[in-house]
C-alpha positions as CSV (number, residue, x, y, z in Angstrom):
1,M,-0.6,-67.9,28.7
2,A,-2.8,-69.5,27.0
3,V,-1.4,-68.8,24.0
4,K,1.8,-69.4,25.1
5,Y,0.9,-72.9,26.3
6,R,-1.2,-73.1,22.8
7,D,-4.5,-73.3,25.0
8,F,-7.7,-72.3,22.2
9,S,-10.9,-73.6,24.6
10,Q,-10.3,-70.6,26.5
11,H,-14.0,-68.8,26.2
12,F,-14.3,-64.5,26.9
13,N,-18.2,-64.6,27.8
14,E,-19.9,-61.9,25.5
15,A,-22.8,-61.4,27.3
16,R,-22.0,-60.8,30.6
17,T,-19.2,-58.4,30.0
18,N,-19.2,-54.2,30.4
19,A,-20.8,-53.4,26.9
20,S,-17.1,-52.2,26.4
21,L,-15.8,-54.9,26.5
22,K,-17.9,-56.7,24.0
23,Q,-16.2,-55.9,21.5
24,L,-12.6,-57.1,22.0
25,H,-14.0,-60.6,23.7
26,A,-15.8,-61.3,20.8
27,A,-12.3,-60.7,19.2
28,F,-11.1,-63.0,21.5
29,N,-13.3,-65.7,20.9
30,Q,-12.7,-65.4,17.1
31,I,-8.5,-65.6,17.4
32,N,-9.1,-68.4,19.3
33,S,-11.4,-69.9,17.0
34,T,-9.9,-69.3,14.0
35,L,-6.3,-71.0,15.7
36,R,-8.0,-74.2,17.2
37,Q,-8.6,-74.3,13.7
38,L,-6.3,-73.9,12.7
39,S,-4.4,-76.1,15.4
40,A,-7.0,-78.7,13.8
41,E,-5.7,-78.8,10.0
42,Q,-2.0,-78.6,11.0
43,K,-2.1,-82.0,13.5
44,A,-4.4,-83.3,10.2
45,Q,-1.7,-82.9,7.4
46,F,0.9,-84.3,9.3
47,T,-0.7,-88.0,10.5
48,Y,-1.7,-88.2,6.6
49,L,2.0,-87.1,5.7
50,Q,2.3,-89.3,8.5
51,T,1.0,-91.3,6.6
52,V,2.1,-91.7,3.1
53,L,5.5,-91.8,4.1
54,K,5.3,-95.2,6.6
55,L,3.4,-96.9,3.7
56,I,5.7,-96.0,1.0
57,D,8.7,-98.3,-0.1
58,T,11.5,-96.2,-0.1
59,G,13.4,-96.0,3.2
60,I,13.1,-92.2,4.7
61,L,16.4,-91.5,7.8
62,S,15.9,-87.4,8.6
63,Y,18.7,-86.9,11.5
64,N,20.0,-83.3,12.4
65,A,22.7,-81.6,12.3
66,E,24.8,-83.2,15.2
67,G,23.6,-86.7,13.9
68,Q,20.6,-87.3,16.0
69,V,17.9,-89.2,14.0
70,E,14.4,-86.6,13.9
71,W,12.6,-89.7,12.1
72,V,12.6,-93.2,10.0
73,N,9.5,-94.8,7.9
74,G,9.4,-98.3,8.6
75,A,10.5,-99.0,5.3
76,F,14.0,-98.5,6.7
77,N,13.1,-99.7,9.7
78,Q,12.5,-103.4,7.6
79,T,15.4,-102.8,4.7
80,L,18.4,-102.8,7.5
81,Q,15.5,-104.1,10.1
82,L,16.3,-102.0,12.6
83,P,13.1,-102.2,16.0
84,Y,15.0,-98.5,16.4
85,L,17.5,-95.1,15.8
86,Y,18.5,-93.3,17.9
87,N,21.6,-91.7,16.7
88,P,23.1,-93.5,13.1
89,V,27.4,-93.1,14.1
90,Q,26.6,-94.6,17.1
91,H,24.0,-97.5,16.5
92,S,25.7,-101.0,15.8
93,G,23.5,-102.3,14.1
94,I,23.1,-99.6,11.5
95,A,26.9,-100.0,11.7
96,K,27.1,-102.8,11.7
97,A,24.4,-103.3,8.4
98,L,25.9,-101.1,6.4
99,R,30.0,-101.7,6.8
100,G,31.5,-98.7,5.9
101,A,28.8,-96.8,3.9
102,L,27.9,-95.7,6.8
103,Q,30.5,-92.1,5.7
104,T,28.7,-91.7,2.7
105,I,24.9,-91.6,4.2
106,M,26.9,-89.0,6.6
107,Q,29.0,-87.3,4.3
108,L,26.1,-87.5,1.4
109,E,25.5,-83.6,-0.4
110,P,22.5,-82.1,-0.8
111,S,20.9,-83.0,-4.3
112,A,23.1,-86.4,-4.1
113,S,23.5,-89.7,-4.4
114,A,25.3,-93.1,-3.9
115,V,25.1,-96.5,-4.4
116,V,25.6,-98.4,-1.3
117,K,26.1,-101.9,-1.0
118,P,24.7,-102.8,3.5
119,T,24.4,-106.9,4.0
120,V,21.6,-107.4,6.2
121,E,21.6,-111.0,7.7
122,K,24.5,-112.5,5.4
123,R,21.8,-110.8,2.3
124,T,23.8,-108.2,-0.2
125,M,21.5,-105.5,-1.6
126,Q,22.5,-102.6,-3.1
127,Q,21.0,-99.4,-2.1
128,L,20.2,-96.0,-4.3
129,L,20.5,-92.9,-1.4
130,S,19.4,-89.3,-3.0
131,A,20.3,-86.5,0.8
132,T,18.6,-83.2,1.4
133,S,18.9,-81.2,3.6
134,F,16.4,-78.9,5.0
135,R,15.8,-75.9,7.1
136,L,13.3,-75.9,10.0
137,H,12.7,-73.4,12.5
138,G,17.3,-72.7,12.8
139,H,17.6,-76.0,13.5
140,S,19.3,-77.7,10.3
141,F,17.9,-80.9,9.1
142,A,19.4,-83.1,6.3
143,L,16.8,-85.9,4.7
144,I,17.8,-89.5,3.4
145,A,16.2,-91.8,0.5
146,F,17.0,-95.6,0.1
147,K,16.2,-97.4,-2.8
148,S,16.2,-100.8,-3.9
149,V,18.6,-100.7,-7.3
150,S,18.2,-104.5,-6.2
151,H,13.8,-104.8,-6.4
152,S,14.8,-102.1,-9.8
153,L,17.3,-104.5,-11.4
154,D,15.5,-107.8,-11.2
155,E,12.3,-106.8,-12.7
156,I,14.5,-105.3,-15.6
157,E,16.3,-108.7,-15.6
158,A,12.9,-110.6,-15.6
159,W,12.3,-108.2,-19.1
160,Q,14.6,-108.5,-20.5
161,K,13.5,-112.8,-20.0
162,L,10.5,-112.6,-21.6
163,L,11.3,-109.7,-23.9
164,R,14.0,-112.9,-25.3
165,V,11.6,-115.8,-25.5
166,M,9.3,-113.5,-27.0
167,T,11.5,-113.0,-29.4
168,H,12.6,-117.0,-29.4
169,E,8.9,-117.1,-30.7
170,I,8.5,-115.2,-32.6
171,T,11.3,-116.1,-34.3
172,N,10.3,-120.1,-34.4
173,S,7.5,-118.8,-35.7
174,V,7.7,-116.4,-38.2
175,A,10.7,-119.4,-39.3
176,R,7.6,-121.9,-40.2
177,I,6.0,-119.2,-42.0
178,A,8.8,-117.8,-44.8
179,S,9.5,-121.7,-45.1
180,L,6.2,-122.4,-46.2
181,A,5.6,-119.7,-48.1
182,D,9.2,-120.2,-49.9
183,M,7.4,-123.9,-50.1
184,L,5.0,-122.3,-51.6
185,G,6.3,-119.9,-54.1
186,H,7.9,-123.0,-55.7
187,H,5.2,-125.3,-56.1
188,V,3.4,-122.4,-57.4
């Protein structure tokens, strides 16, 4: 019964038992110890993964075959400014924010990408969606990543402006140097 409920705290007294059961109790204690350690490692890995997924700036949405949301990270909720999300098809906030892109999200094939333009608080943004699917314990799940294309485009535009300014300044400096070299060439 303890194994069924994942209770590995039980300890079998090896000192106060029948001699024929000492090895069995020692083996049970070793199994319990190993299962406790594996359970602790699994919880630690889960906590680590949850922490990493909360910190990344890519929005992540995972939902099951019935369309019910299994997990979202903070970046997803922050992007669409949703306090919670249970079923994206039935959620009026996401339906309003994504205006027609919801169908694209729900029908995005594994390993496919699409660009959607949700409007949140009168601000339209571009989001690159990437999808994957997986099975876990016999159940199907979809995982959608939302990456802001707007920020990438803004960064590219800023670099282009910087390059234009630098090119202009270098051209002006080189033109002056060329003019002076030409003038010196005529005098010599």
